[in-house]
Every structure is written in C-alpha cells, then in structure tokens.
A tleap script that builds the chain and sets N, CA, C and O, in Angstrom:
source leaprc.protein.ff14SB
mol = sequence {
  NMET ASN TYR CYS LEU VAL GLU ASN ASN LYS
  ILE THR ASP GLY PRO ARG SER LEU PRO LYS
  SER TRP ARG ASN VAL SER GLY LEU HIE LEU
  ALA SER ASP GLY GLU LEU LYS GLU LYS GLY
  TRP LEU PRO TYR SER GLU THR LEU VAL THR
  VAL ASP THR ASP GLU VAL LYS LEU THR THR
  THR PHE VAL ILE SER ALA ASP GLY VAL ALA
  GLY THR GLU ASN LYS ARG ASN MET THR ASP
  ALA GLU LYS ALA SER TYR ALA ILE ASP VAL
  ALA HIE SER GLU ILE HIE LYS LEU GLU ARG
  LEU GLU THR PRO ARG ARG ILE ALA GLU ALA
  LEU SER ALA ASP SER GLY GLY THR ALA ASP
  GLY ARG ALA TRP ILE LYS VAL ASN ARG ILE
  LYS ILE ALA THR GLU ARG ASP LYS CLEU
}
set mol.1.N position { -18.328 39.524 -8.620 }
set mol.1.CA position { -19.246 39.121 -9.673 }
set mol.1.C position { -18.457 38.900 -10.969 }
set mol.1.O position { -17.482 39.600 -11.243 }
set mol.2.N position { -18.887 37.934 -11.743 }
set mol.2.CA position { -18.259 37.650 -13.005 }
set mol.2.C position { -19.041 38.212 -14.169 }
set mol.2.O position { -20.255 38.400 -14.093 }
set mol.3.N position { -18.317 38.482 -15.261 }
set mol.3.CA position { -18.924 39.045 -16.448 }
set mol.3.C position { -18.423 38.275 -17.672 }
set mol.3.O position { -17.406 37.582 -17.630 }
set mol.4.N position { -19.186 38.426 -18.772 }
set mol.4.CA position { -18.746 37.892 -20.067 }
set mol.4.C position { -18.752 39.029 -21.072 }
set mol.4.O position { -19.620 39.900 -21.046 }
set mol.5.N position { -17.762 39.003 -21.963 }
set mol.5.CA position { -17.748 39.949 -23.060 }
set mol.5.C position { -18.475 39.286 -24.224 }
set mol.5.O position { -18.071 38.219 -24.686 }
set mol.6.N position { -19.533 39.909 -24.690 }
set mol.6.CA position { -20.337 39.356 -25.772 }
set mol.6.C position { -20.167 40.270 -26.980 }
set mol.6.O position { -20.457 41.465 -26.915 }
set mol.7.N position { -19.695 39.695 -28.078 }
set mol.7.CA position { -19.516 40.408 -29.347 }
set mol.7.C position { -20.159 39.593 -30.450 }
set mol.7.O position { -19.887 38.400 -30.578 }
set mol.8.N position { -20.993 40.212 -31.234 }
set mol.8.CA position { -21.738 39.542 -32.316 }
set mol.8.C position { -22.483 38.311 -31.775 }
set mol.8.O position { -22.485 37.242 -32.386 }
set mol.9.N position { -23.104 38.500 -30.626 }
set mol.9.CA position { -23.919 37.461 -29.965 }
set mol.9.C position { -23.095 36.196 -29.633 }
set mol.9.O position { -23.642 35.094 -29.579 }
set mol.10.N position { -21.798 36.363 -29.415 }
set mol.10.CA position { -20.919 35.257 -28.999 }
set mol.10.C position { -20.078 35.704 -27.836 }
set mol.10.O position { -19.653 36.858 -27.771 }
set mol.11.N position { -19.830 34.783 -26.901 }
set mol.11.CA position { -18.959 35.085 -25.780 }
set mol.11.C position { -17.520 35.037 -26.265 }
set mol.11.O position { -17.048 34.000 -26.728 }
set mol.12.N position { -16.821 36.171 -26.156 }
set mol.12.CA position { -15.431 36.213 -26.598 }
set mol.12.C position { -14.444 36.276 -25.410 }
set mol.12.O position { -13.238 36.102 -25.586 }
set mol.13.N position { -14.973 36.523 -24.220 }
set mol.13.CA position { -14.123 36.570 -23.026 }
set mol.13.C position { -15.013 36.273 -21.816 }
set mol.13.O position { -16.161 36.710 -21.739 }
set mol.14.N position { -14.448 35.526 -20.886 }
set mol.14.CA position { -15.163 35.241 -19.638 }
set mol.14.C position { -15.842 33.896 -19.684 }
set mol.14.O position { -15.723 33.159 -20.663 }
set mol.15.N position { -16.528 33.591 -18.664 }
set mol.15.CA position { -16.844 34.407 -17.485 }
set mol.15.C position { -15.599 34.605 -16.596 }
set mol.15.O position { -14.792 33.702 -16.373 }
set mol.16.N position { -15.508 35.852 -16.107 }
set mol.16.CA position { -14.411 36.222 -15.236 }
set mol.16.C position { -14.694 37.577 -14.573 }
set mol.16.O position { -15.669 38.257 -14.894 }
set mol.17.N position { -13.815 37.941 -13.645 }
set mol.17.CA position { -13.910 39.272 -13.048 }
set mol.17.C position { -13.592 40.303 -14.113 }
set mol.17.O position { -12.854 40.026 -15.059 }
set mol.18.N position { -14.149 41.488 -13.956 }
set mol.18.CA position { -13.848 42.547 -14.902 }
set mol.18.C position { -12.385 42.944 -14.827 }
set mol.18.O position { -11.835 43.060 -13.732 }
set mol.19.N position { -11.747 43.155 -15.966 }
set mol.19.CA position { -10.356 43.622 -15.948 }
set mol.19.C position { -10.319 45.097 -15.528 }
set mol.19.O position { -11.281 45.837 -15.732 }
set mol.20.N position { -9.210 45.501 -14.948 }
set mol.20.CA position { -9.036 46.918 -14.562 }
set mol.20.C position { -8.857 47.775 -15.809 }
set mol.20.O position { -9.329 48.911 -15.852 }
set mol.21.N position { -8.187 47.247 -16.810 }
set mol.21.CA position { -8.050 47.935 -18.074 }
set mol.21.C position { -8.341 46.925 -19.190 }
set mol.21.O position { -8.018 45.741 -19.093 }
set mol.22.N position { -8.955 47.438 -20.238 }
set mol.22.CA position { -9.368 46.567 -21.362 }
set mol.22.C position { -9.376 47.415 -22.614 }
set mol.22.O position { -9.987 48.482 -22.666 }
set mol.23.N position { -8.690 46.920 -23.608 }
set mol.23.CA position { -8.503 47.655 -24.878 }
set mol.23.C position { -8.053 49.091 -24.580 }
set mol.23.O position { -6.973 49.271 -24.017 }
set mol.24.N position { -8.823 50.102 -24.926 }
set mol.24.CA position { -8.391 51.471 -24.648 }
set mol.24.C position { -9.104 52.073 -23.440 }
set mol.24.O position { -9.124 53.293 -23.272 }
set mol.25.N position { -9.693 51.216 -22.596 }
set mol.25.CA position { -10.455 51.681 -21.444 }
set mol.25.C position { -9.735 51.276 -20.170 }
set mol.25.O position { -9.431 50.102 -19.954 }
set mol.26.N position { -9.467 52.274 -19.325 }
set mol.26.CA position { -8.913 51.949 -18.009 }
set mol.26.C position { -10.024 52.160 -16.987 }
set mol.26.O position { -10.923 52.974 -17.197 }
set mol.27.N position { -9.957 51.421 -15.877 }
set mol.27.CA position { -10.983 51.534 -14.849 }
set mol.27.C position { -12.288 50.859 -15.245 }
set mol.27.O position { -13.358 51.242 -14.772 }
set mol.28.N position { -12.202 49.861 -16.105 }
set mol.28.CA position { -13.397 49.154 -16.553 }
set mol.28.C position { -14.170 48.558 -15.358 }
set mol.28.O position { -15.401 48.527 -15.339 }
set mol.29.N position { -13.400 48.091 -14.374 }
set mol.29.CA position { -14.029 47.495 -13.207 }
set mol.29.C position { -14.825 48.500 -12.370 }
set mol.29.O position { -15.572 48.105 -11.475 }
set mol.30.N position { -14.669 49.796 -12.655 }
set mol.30.CA position { -15.389 50.846 -11.941 }
set mol.30.C position { -16.594 51.347 -12.725 }
set mol.30.O position { -17.341 52.191 -12.229 }
set mol.31.N position { -16.794 50.851 -13.917 }
set mol.31.CA position { -17.875 51.343 -14.777 }
set mol.31.C position { -19.252 50.922 -14.267 }
set mol.31.O position { -19.375 49.928 -13.551 }
set mol.32.N position { -20.274 51.671 -14.630 }
set mol.32.CA position { -21.655 51.318 -14.256 }
set mol.32.C position { -22.143 50.173 -15.126 }
set mol.32.O position { -21.540 49.854 -16.150 }
set mol.33.N position { -23.238 49.561 -14.706 }
set mol.33.CA position { -23.820 48.456 -15.476 }
set mol.33.C position { -24.167 48.908 -16.888 }
set mol.33.O position { -23.964 48.164 -17.848 }
set mol.34.N position { -24.692 50.131 -17.019 }
set mol.34.CA position { -25.039 50.685 -18.352 }
set mol.34.C position { -23.811 50.826 -19.236 }
set mol.34.O position { -23.830 50.451 -20.409 }
set mol.35.N position { -22.740 51.373 -18.664 }
set mol.35.CA position { -21.491 51.546 -19.435 }
set mol.35.C position { -20.907 50.204 -19.843 }
set mol.35.O position { -20.413 50.034 -20.957 }
set mol.36.N position { -20.974 49.245 -18.908 }
set mol.36.CA position { -20.453 47.900 -19.233 }
set mol.36.C position { -21.264 47.263 -20.373 }
set mol.36.O position { -20.705 46.665 -21.292 }
set mol.37.N position { -22.580 47.406 -20.289 }
set mol.37.CA position { -23.440 46.832 -21.312 }
set mol.37.C position { -23.149 47.446 -22.686 }
set mol.37.O position { -23.147 46.741 -23.695 }
set mol.38.N position { -22.907 48.752 -22.721 }
set mol.38.CA position { -22.556 49.413 -23.992 }
set mol.38.C position { -21.288 48.854 -24.604 }
set mol.38.O position { -21.147 48.820 -25.827 }
set mol.39.N position { -20.376 48.422 -23.773 }
set mol.39.CA position { -19.096 47.880 -24.239 }
set mol.39.C position { -19.158 46.357 -24.463 }
set mol.39.O position { -18.183 45.748 -24.903 }
set mol.40.N position { -20.308 45.760 -24.154 }
set mol.40.CA position { -20.484 44.323 -24.393 }
set mol.40.C position { -20.239 43.438 -23.194 }
set mol.40.O position { -20.339 42.216 -23.302 }
set mol.41.N position { -19.919 44.029 -22.045 }
set mol.41.CA position { -19.678 43.254 -20.827 }
set mol.41.C position { -21.011 43.060 -20.101 }
set mol.41.O position { -21.625 44.016 -19.628 }
set mol.42.N position { -21.441 41.800 -20.026 }
set mol.42.CA position { -22.718 41.464 -19.400 }
set mol.42.C position { -22.493 40.636 -18.140 }
set mol.42.O position { -21.580 39.811 -18.099 }
set mol.43.N position { -23.320 40.847 -17.106 }
set mol.43.CA position { -23.172 40.066 -15.878 }
set mol.43.C position { -23.438 38.575 -16.146 }
set mol.43.O position { -24.262 38.210 -16.986 }
set mol.44.N position { -22.729 37.754 -15.422 }
set mol.44.CA position { -22.817 36.291 -15.605 }
set mol.44.C position { -23.431 35.665 -14.355 }
set mol.44.O position { -23.037 35.962 -13.228 }
set mol.45.N position { -24.398 34.799 -14.589 }
set mol.45.CA position { -24.979 34.009 -13.494 }
set mol.45.C position { -24.826 32.545 -13.854 }
set mol.45.O position { -24.819 32.185 -15.031 }
set mol.46.N position { -24.703 31.702 -12.838 }
set mol.46.CA position { -24.426 30.287 -13.091 }
set mol.46.C position { -25.346 29.410 -12.248 }
set mol.46.O position { -25.574 29.678 -11.069 }
set mol.47.N position { -25.864 28.371 -12.868 }
set mol.47.CA position { -26.636 27.366 -12.174 }
set mol.47.C position { -25.788 26.100 -12.105 }
set mol.47.O position { -25.494 25.470 -13.122 }
set mol.48.N position { -25.403 25.744 -10.879 }
set mol.48.CA position { -24.579 24.566 -10.683 }
set mol.48.C position { -25.405 23.327 -10.446 }
set mol.48.O position { -26.514 23.415 -9.920 }
set mol.49.N position { -24.895 22.191 -10.818 }
set mol.49.CA position { -25.620 20.925 -10.568 }
set mol.49.C position { -24.863 20.133 -9.515 }
set mol.49.O position { -23.647 20.258 -9.373 }
set mol.50.N position { -25.594 19.328 -8.791 }
set mol.50.CA position { -24.999 18.380 -7.844 }
set mol.50.C position { -24.849 17.075 -8.561 }
set mol.50.O position { -25.797 16.584 -9.174 }
set mol.51.N position { -23.655 16.499 -8.493 }
set mol.51.CA position { -23.393 15.253 -9.209 }
set mol.51.C position { -23.325 14.103 -8.187 }
set mol.51.O position { -22.515 14.115 -7.260 }
set mol.52.N position { -24.202 13.117 -8.392 }
set mol.52.CA position { -24.186 11.938 -7.542 }
set mol.52.C position { -23.085 10.994 -8.016 }
set mol.52.O position { -22.458 11.222 -9.051 }
set mol.53.N position { -22.858 9.919 -7.237 }
set mol.53.CA position { -21.754 9.007 -7.572 }
set mol.53.C position { -21.974 8.281 -8.886 }
set mol.53.O position { -21.010 7.795 -9.476 }
set mol.54.N position { -23.215 8.190 -9.369 }
set mol.54.CA position { -23.454 7.495 -10.634 }
set mol.54.C position { -23.713 8.469 -11.792 }
set mol.54.O position { -24.328 8.105 -12.794 }
set mol.55.N position { -23.233 9.717 -11.639 }
set mol.55.CA position { -23.392 10.732 -12.674 }
set mol.55.C position { -22.042 11.388 -12.990 }
set mol.55.O position { -21.109 11.343 -12.188 }
set mol.56.N position { -21.966 11.991 -14.162 }
set mol.56.CA position { -20.783 12.749 -14.553 }
set mol.56.C position { -21.204 14.125 -15.038 }
set mol.56.O position { -22.250 14.290 -15.666 }
set mol.57.N position { -20.360 15.115 -14.729 }
set mol.57.CA position { -20.624 16.486 -15.130 }
set mol.57.C position { -20.150 16.683 -16.565 }
set mol.57.O position { -19.071 16.229 -16.949 }
set mol.58.N position { -20.975 17.366 -17.346 }
set mol.58.CA position { -20.654 17.673 -18.728 }
set mol.58.C position { -20.252 19.150 -18.821 }
set mol.58.O position { -19.866 19.762 -17.826 }
set mol.59.N position { -20.346 19.690 -19.991 }
set mol.59.CA position { -19.981 21.098 -20.194 }
set mol.59.C position { -21.097 22.028 -19.691 }
set mol.59.O position { -22.190 21.583 -19.338 }
set mol.60.N position { -20.795 23.289 -19.672 }
set mol.60.CA position { -21.769 24.304 -19.283 }
set mol.60.C position { -22.413 24.888 -20.545 }
set mol.60.O position { -21.726 25.195 -21.519 }
set mol.61.N position { -23.721 25.033 -20.514 }
set mol.61.CA position { -24.460 25.642 -21.618 }
set mol.61.C position { -24.657 27.122 -21.282 }
set mol.61.O position { -25.065 27.455 -20.169 }
set mol.62.N position { -24.374 27.996 -22.222 }
set mol.62.CA position { -24.492 29.439 -22.045 }
set mol.62.C position { -25.678 29.994 -22.843 }
set mol.62.O position { -25.876 29.650 -24.009 }
set mol.63.N position { -26.454 30.851 -22.195 }
set mol.63.CA position { -27.557 31.512 -22.871 }
set mol.63.C position { -27.321 33.016 -22.729 }
set mol.63.O position { -27.209 33.534 -21.618 }
set mol.64.N position { -27.247 33.710 -23.870 }
set mol.64.CA position { -27.009 35.149 -23.879 }
set mol.64.C position { -28.345 35.855 -24.056 }
set mol.64.O position { -29.114 35.558 -24.970 }
set mol.65.N position { -28.599 36.800 -23.152 }
set mol.65.CA position { -29.798 37.652 -23.263 }
set mol.65.C position { -29.355 39.109 -23.255 }
set mol.65.O position { -28.164 39.399 -23.143 }
set mol.66.N position { -30.296 40.010 -23.372 }
set mol.66.CA position { -29.973 41.438 -23.365 }
set mol.66.C position { -29.452 41.871 -22.008 }
set mol.66.O position { -28.690 42.834 -21.925 }
set mol.67.N position { -29.846 41.181 -20.933 }
set mol.67.CA position { -29.485 41.582 -19.593 }
set mol.67.C position { -28.280 40.850 -19.003 }
set mol.67.O position { -27.741 41.282 -17.984 }
set mol.68.N position { -27.849 39.752 -19.625 }
set mol.68.CA position { -26.737 39.019 -19.068 }
set mol.68.C position { -26.512 37.678 -19.748 }
set mol.68.O position { -27.141 37.342 -20.752 }
set mol.69.N position { -25.597 36.933 -19.162 }
set mol.69.CA position { -25.268 35.598 -19.657 }
set mol.69.C position { -25.561 34.631 -18.537 }
set mol.69.O position { -25.122 34.830 -17.405 }
set mol.70.N position { -26.313 33.569 -18.851 }
set mol.70.CA position { -26.623 32.542 -17.882 }
set mol.70.C position { -25.915 31.242 -18.279 }
set mol.70.O position { -26.041 30.765 -19.407 }
set mol.71.N position { -25.183 30.697 -17.342 }
set mol.71.CA position { -24.510 29.437 -17.580 }
set mol.71.C position { -25.175 28.346 -16.754 }
set mol.71.O position { -25.439 28.529 -15.565 }
set mol.72.N position { -25.445 27.204 -17.394 }
set mol.72.CA position { -26.082 26.078 -16.686 }
set mol.72.C position { -25.213 24.838 -16.895 }
set mol.72.O position { -24.946 24.430 -18.025 }
set mol.73.N position { -24.781 24.254 -15.789 }
set mol.73.CA position { -24.016 23.015 -15.871 }
set mol.73.C position { -24.938 21.886 -16.253 }
set mol.73.O position { -26.114 21.866 -15.889 }
set mol.74.N position { -24.386 20.947 -16.993 }
set mol.74.CA position { -25.148 19.780 -17.433 }
set mol.74.C position { -24.508 18.514 -16.866 }
set mol.74.O position { -23.306 18.470 -16.602 }
set mol.75.N position { -25.335 17.492 -16.686 }
set mol.75.CA position { -24.832 16.207 -16.198 }
set mol.75.C position { -25.596 15.087 -16.899 }
set mol.75.O position { -26.636 15.304 -17.520 }
set mol.76.N position { -25.047 13.892 -16.778 }
set mol.76.CA position { -25.720 12.701 -17.319 }
set mol.76.C position { -25.407 11.517 -16.428 }
set mol.76.O position { -24.484 11.570 -15.615 }
set mol.77.N position { -26.165 10.461 -16.579 }
set mol.77.CA position { -25.900 9.230 -15.819 }
set mol.77.C position { -24.687 8.533 -16.423 }
set mol.77.O position { -24.460 8.602 -17.631 }
set mol.78.N position { -23.921 7.873 -15.589 }
set mol.78.CA position { -22.775 7.072 -16.055 }
set mol.78.C position { -23.280 5.870 -16.848 }
set mol.78.O position { -24.359 5.340 -16.583 }
set mol.79.N position { -22.492 5.460 -17.807 }
set mol.79.CA position { -22.780 4.196 -18.498 }
set mol.79.C position { -22.393 3.050 -17.589 }
set mol.79.O position { -21.693 3.250 -16.596 }
set mol.80.N position { -22.840 1.860 -17.917 }
set mol.80.CA position { -22.484 0.691 -17.091 }
set mol.80.C position { -20.966 0.507 -17.050 }
set mol.80.O position { -20.409 0.144 -16.014 }
set mol.81.N position { -20.306 0.755 -18.170 }
set mol.81.CA position { -18.822 0.626 -18.197 }
set mol.81.C position { -18.165 1.641 -17.286 }
set mol.81.O position { -17.204 1.315 -16.589 }
set mol.82.N position { -18.668 2.869 -17.278 }
set mol.82.CA position { -18.117 3.915 -16.396 }
set mol.82.C position { -18.370 3.576 -14.927 }
set mol.82.O position { -17.505 3.810 -14.082 }
set mol.83.N position { -19.551 3.024 -14.614 }
set mol.83.CA position { -19.834 2.609 -13.231 }
set mol.83.C position { -18.881 1.529 -12.782 }
set mol.83.O position { -18.362 1.571 -11.666 }
set mol.84.N position { -18.646 0.546 -13.664 }
set mol.84.CA position { -17.740 -0.557 -13.316 }
set mol.84.C position { -16.329 -0.026 -13.095 }
set mol.84.O position { -15.664 -0.416 -12.135 }
set mol.85.N position { -15.869 0.855 -13.970 }
set mol.85.CA position { -14.535 1.431 -13.844 }
set mol.85.C position { -14.424 2.241 -12.551 }
set mol.85.O position { -13.415 2.162 -11.852 }
set mol.86.N position { -15.456 3.015 -12.237 }
set mol.86.CA position { -15.457 3.803 -11.014 }
set mol.86.C position { -15.406 2.895 -9.788 }
set mol.86.O position { -14.670 3.177 -8.842 }
set mol.87.N position { -16.180 1.806 -9.794 }
set mol.87.CA position { -16.197 0.868 -8.672 }
set mol.87.C position { -14.795 0.245 -8.472 }
set mol.87.O position { -14.347 0.081 -7.337 }
set mol.88.N position { -14.127 -0.091 -9.548 }
set mol.88.CA position { -12.774 -0.659 -9.461 }
set mol.88.C position { -11.806 0.356 -8.893 }
set mol.88.O position { -10.977 0.026 -8.045 }
set mol.89.N position { -11.910 1.611 -9.364 }
set mol.89.CA position { -11.037 2.673 -8.843 }
set mol.89.C position { -11.235 2.878 -7.339 }
set mol.89.O position { -10.271 3.046 -6.592 }
set mol.90.N position { -12.495 2.863 -6.908 }
set mol.90.CA position { -12.795 3.044 -5.479 }
set mol.90.C position { -12.239 1.851 -4.698 }
set mol.90.O position { -11.670 2.037 -3.622 }
set mol.91.N position { -12.391 0.641 -5.215 }
set mol.91.CA position { -11.873 -0.546 -4.538 }
set mol.91.C position { -10.363 -0.500 -4.410 }
set mol.91.O position { -9.824 -0.816 -3.350 }
set mol.92.N position { -9.668 -0.110 -5.479 }
set mol.92.CA position { -8.211 0.015 -5.443 }
set mol.92.C position { -7.795 1.062 -4.418 }
set mol.92.O position { -6.842 0.858 -3.665 }
set mol.93.N position { -8.497 2.161 -4.392 }
set mol.93.CA position { -8.202 3.204 -3.428 }
set mol.93.C position { -8.340 2.713 -2.008 }
set mol.93.O position { -7.499 3.002 -1.157 }
set mol.94.N position { -9.396 1.971 -1.752 }
set mol.94.CA position { -9.602 1.417 -0.404 }
set mol.94.C position { -8.516 0.405 -0.039 }
set mol.94.O position { -8.026 0.388 1.090 }
set mol.95.N position { -8.149 -0.430 -0.998 }
set mol.95.CA position { -7.079 -1.427 -0.744 }
set mol.95.C position { -5.775 -0.710 -0.389 }
set mol.95.O position { -5.095 -1.078 0.568 }
set mol.96.N position { -5.442 0.304 -1.161 }
set mol.96.CA position { -4.187 1.051 -0.893 }
set mol.96.C position { -4.241 1.749 0.465 }
set mol.96.O position { -3.246 1.790 1.189 }
set mol.97.N position { -5.423 2.305 0.809 }
set mol.97.CA position { -5.556 2.963 2.087 }
set mol.97.C position { -5.373 1.948 3.239 }
set mol.97.O position { -4.688 2.224 4.224 }
set mol.98.N position { -5.992 0.793 3.090 }
set mol.98.CA position { -5.860 -0.249 4.126 }
set mol.98.C position { -4.416 -0.737 4.226 }
set mol.98.O position { -3.907 -0.989 5.319 }
set mol.99.N position { -3.773 -0.864 3.086 }
set mol.99.CA position { -2.354 -1.303 3.117 }
set mol.99.C position { -1.492 -0.291 3.831 }
set mol.99.O position { -0.604 -0.668 4.595 }
set mol.100.N position { -1.732 0.985 3.602 }
set mol.100.CA position { -0.925 2.011 4.289 }
set mol.100.C position { -1.160 1.955 5.800 }
set mol.100.O position { -0.235 2.182 6.580 }
set mol.101.N position { -2.363 1.661 6.203 }
set mol.101.CA position { -2.675 1.618 7.637 }
set mol.101.C position { -2.298 0.275 8.284 }
set mol.101.O position { -1.782 0.250 9.401 }
set mol.102.N position { -2.552 -0.824 7.592 }
set mol.102.CA position { -2.402 -2.162 8.182 }
set mol.102.C position { -0.993 -2.712 8.075 }
set mol.102.O position { -0.485 -3.296 9.032 }
set mol.103.N position { -0.355 -2.536 6.929 }
set mol.103.CA position { 0.932 -3.175 6.686 }
set mol.103.C position { 2.000 -2.792 7.711 }
set mol.103.O position { 2.687 -3.684 8.210 }
set mol.104.N position { 2.176 -1.521 8.049 }
set mol.104.CA position { 3.210 -1.201 9.041 }
set mol.104.C position { 2.976 -1.872 10.403 }
set mol.104.O position { 3.928 -2.298 11.058 }
set mol.105.N position { 1.727 -1.964 10.821 }
set mol.105.CA position { 1.397 -2.609 12.088 }
set mol.105.C position { 1.746 -4.097 12.026 }
set mol.105.O position { 2.359 -4.642 12.944 }
set mol.106.N position { 1.351 -4.733 10.944 }
set mol.106.CA position { 1.611 -6.173 10.779 }
set mol.106.C position { 3.121 -6.454 10.712 }
set mol.106.O position { 3.604 -7.421 11.300 }
set mol.107.N position { 3.836 -5.622 10.010 }
set mol.107.CA position { 5.288 -5.811 9.929 }
set mol.107.C position { 5.929 -5.610 11.295 }
set mol.107.O position { 6.830 -6.358 11.676 }
set mol.108.N position { 5.468 -4.604 12.032 }
set mol.108.CA position { 6.009 -4.369 13.374 }
set mol.108.C position { 5.746 -5.569 14.272 }
set mol.108.O position { 6.607 -5.964 15.059 }
set mol.109.N position { 4.553 -6.148 14.152 }
set mol.109.CA position { 4.237 -7.328 14.973 }
set mol.109.C position { 5.072 -8.540 14.575 }
set mol.109.O position { 5.314 -9.427 15.393 }
set mol.110.N position { 5.517 -8.578 13.307 }
set mol.110.CA position { 6.292 -9.713 12.839 }
set mol.110.C position { 7.766 -9.644 13.203 }
set mol.110.O position { 8.506 -10.597 12.962 }
set mol.111.N position { 8.202 -8.533 13.778 }
set mol.111.CA position { 9.592 -8.413 14.198 }
set mol.111.C position { 9.894 -9.407 15.304 }
set mol.111.O position { 8.993 -9.951 15.942 }
set mol.112.N position { 11.156 -9.626 15.511 }
set mol.112.CA position { 11.569 -10.523 16.595 }
set mol.112.C position { 11.111 -9.939 17.938 }
set mol.112.O position { 10.853 -8.742 18.061 }
set mol.113.N position { 11.021 -10.812 18.922 }
set mol.113.CA position { 10.513 -10.403 20.245 }
set mol.113.C position { 11.377 -9.298 20.851 }
set mol.113.O position { 10.848 -8.383 21.482 }
set mol.114.N position { 12.688 -9.367 20.672 }
set mol.114.CA position { 13.560 -8.347 21.260 }
set mol.114.C position { 13.467 -7.000 20.524 }
set mol.114.O position { 13.996 -5.994 20.996 }
set mol.115.N position { 12.774 -6.991 19.339 }
set mol.115.CA position { 12.551 -5.739 18.618 }
set mol.115.C position { 11.119 -5.246 18.772 }
set mol.115.O position { 10.709 -4.299 18.101 }
set mol.116.N position { 10.354 -5.892 19.658 }
set mol.116.CA position { 8.994 -5.437 19.937 }
set mol.116.C position { 7.914 -6.212 19.215 }
set mol.116.O position { 6.733 -5.907 19.381 }
set mol.117.N position { 8.279 -7.212 18.414 }
set mol.117.CA position { 7.270 -7.998 17.701 }
set mol.117.C position { 6.635 -9.039 18.617 }
set mol.117.O position { 7.043 -9.235 19.761 }
set mol.118.N position { 5.629 -9.689 18.067 }
set mol.118.CA position { 4.927 -10.731 18.839 }
set mol.118.C position { 4.958 -12.040 18.077 }
set mol.118.O position { 5.140 -12.060 16.860 }
set mol.119.N position { 4.780 -13.116 18.793 }
set mol.119.CA position { 4.728 -14.433 18.168 }
set mol.119.C position { 3.496 -14.520 17.250 }
set mol.119.O position { 3.561 -15.107 16.170 }
set mol.120.N position { 2.383 -13.935 17.690 }
set mol.120.CA position { 1.176 -13.941 16.861 }
set mol.120.C position { 1.388 -13.187 15.565 }
set mol.120.O position { 0.928 -13.621 14.509 }
set mol.121.N position { 2.088 -12.053 15.636 }
set mol.121.CA position { 2.378 -11.274 14.417 }
set mol.121.C position { 3.236 -12.033 13.444 }
set mol.121.O position { 2.983 -12.016 12.239 }
set mol.122.N position { 4.256 -12.704 13.956 }
set mol.122.CA position { 5.131 -13.491 13.061 }
set mol.122.C position { 4.372 -14.649 12.470 }
set mol.122.O position { 4.577 -14.983 11.303 }
set mol.123.N position { 3.489 -15.282 13.245 }
set mol.123.CA position { 2.685 -16.401 12.738 }
set mol.123.C position { 1.714 -15.894 11.658 }
set mol.123.O position { 1.521 -16.555 10.637 }
set mol.124.N position { 1.103 -14.719 11.887 }
set mol.124.CA position { 0.155 -14.189 10.901 }
set mol.124.C position { 0.853 -13.944 9.564 }
set mol.124.O position { 0.324 -14.291 8.508 }
set mol.125.N position { 2.032 -13.352 9.617 }
set mol.125.CA position { 2.785 -13.094 8.371 }
set mol.125.C position { 3.094 -14.408 7.656 }
set mol.125.O position { 2.930 -14.495 6.439 }
set mol.126.N position { 3.528 -15.408 8.369 }
set mol.126.CA position { 3.859 -16.702 7.746 }
set mol.126.C position { 2.632 -17.305 7.101 }
set mol.126.O position { 2.710 -17.793 5.973 }
set mol.127.N position { 1.507 -17.286 7.781 }
set mol.127.CA position { 0.292 -17.901 7.258 }
set mol.127.C position { -0.251 -17.128 6.061 }
set mol.127.O position { -0.765 -17.741 5.126 }
set mol.128.N position { -0.154 -15.825 6.064 }
set mol.128.CA position { -0.785 -14.989 5.045 }
set mol.128.C position { 0.139 -14.465 3.956 }
set mol.128.O position { -0.306 -13.724 3.080 }
set mol.129.N position { 1.409 -14.830 3.993 }
set mol.129.CA position { 2.370 -14.297 3.027 }
set mol.129.C position { 1.957 -14.565 1.576 }
set mol.129.O position { 2.037 -13.666 0.738 }
set mol.130.N position { 1.525 -15.763 1.277 }
set mol.130.CA position { 1.149 -16.109 -0.089 }
set mol.130.C position { -0.142 -15.384 -0.487 }
set mol.130.O position { -0.260 -14.897 -1.611 }
set mol.131.N position { -1.117 -15.313 0.445 }
set mol.131.CA position { -2.359 -14.605 0.151 }
set mol.131.C position { -2.072 -13.114 -0.132 }
set mol.131.O position { -2.662 -12.526 -1.038 }
set mol.132.N position { -1.198 -12.539 0.623 }
set mol.132.CA position { -0.852 -11.137 0.424 }
set mol.132.C position { -0.237 -10.928 -0.959 }
set mol.132.O position { -0.618 -10.009 -1.683 }
set mol.133.N position { 0.716 -11.788 -1.317 }
set mol.133.CA position { 1.383 -11.678 -2.610 }
set mol.133.C position { 0.372 -11.876 -3.741 }
set mol.133.O position { 0.433 -11.177 -4.752 }
set mol.134.N position { -0.542 -12.806 -3.580 }
set mol.134.CA position { -1.559 -13.083 -4.608 }
set mol.134.C position { -2.459 -11.875 -4.815 }
set mol.134.O position { -2.745 -11.510 -5.956 }
set mol.135.N position { -2.914 -11.244 -3.726 }
set mol.135.CA position { -3.776 -10.095 -3.822 }
set mol.135.C position { -3.040 -8.887 -4.431 }
set mol.135.O position { -3.627 -8.124 -5.199 }
set mol.136.N position { -1.773 -8.722 -4.090 }
set mol.136.CA position { -0.976 -7.633 -4.670 }
set mol.136.C position { -0.835 -7.827 -6.176 }
set mol.136.O position { -0.906 -6.868 -6.944 }
set mol.137.N position { -0.630 -9.100 -6.598 }
set mol.137.CA position { -0.493 -9.371 -8.045 }
set mol.137.C position { -1.755 -9.028 -8.815 }
set mol.137.O position { -1.680 -8.697 -9.998 }
set mol.138.N position { -2.913 -9.100 -8.172 }
set mol.138.CA position { -4.167 -8.781 -8.836 }
set mol.138.C position { -4.278 -7.303 -9.148 }
set mol.138.O position { -4.997 -6.911 -10.068 }
set mol.139.N position { -3.571 -6.476 -8.387 }
set mol.139.CA position { -3.627 -5.031 -8.596 }
set mol.139.C position { -2.839 -4.706 -9.866 }
set mol.139.O position { -2.743 -3.540 -10.251 }
savepdb mol mol.pdb
quit
C-alpha cells in the first residue's frame, strides 16, 4: 500500500511505500494507522483511467481528506493536430516493421541463382527499385 505525507494540507512526500525510517522515527512501516495519521502519513488510493487511441493522459489530481489521499488520473481528447501526428507515427512504424520483415526476403530472392535467388526476385527488384527509393525518400 502507498502513503502520502501531508503537512499543512499539502503533500510533501509520496505517494510511495512507507519508509522503514523517517526523520527521528525508525520502524515507521510497522506503525498502526493511528500512529501514521498522527505523523501525517495518510493512505493513498488511486483511480486510473483507460486511455483510448484518440485520448491523452494528463496529470493526476490529488484530494486530501482526514482519512487519506485520493489520486484521480485525468485525460482529454487529442486535438486534430495530435491525431494527425499520431497517425503518421503509426504509419511510419508499420512501414519500418514491414521493411524489416520484407526487405531481407526480397534481397535474398534477388541474389544470383547459384546463391539461392530466383529470377522472379531479381525481376521484382529491378522493376521496383525506383519505387522503393521514392518511398524511402518520403520518410
């Protein structure tokens, strides 16, 4: 379980596990809930959000009460510019993944016949060489 140190109604430490020693107190992690509360250490609970592909996670909002600290994650919808940038990043990732998988096979097929290549593979490379270079330049 995580705790927050609250001093003057502000979180000054945490959320985190209780330390074994803190200031002039050793064995803090063994203290009762009442003893922890007297020293300002309050239990922490968190509400997590699920973020869809068109949303971004923001900061966590903290609410301090007498019994503990509650953290709630916040999210918002992406702007159109963020959506476009995300779509481009995903497309680039897919292109790179396909290149890692496809290029070695195509190169192997383009080798000479005595090295295990095929006539079709060599023909494909010749026909598509310019298209490949053009698409790479776009990246």
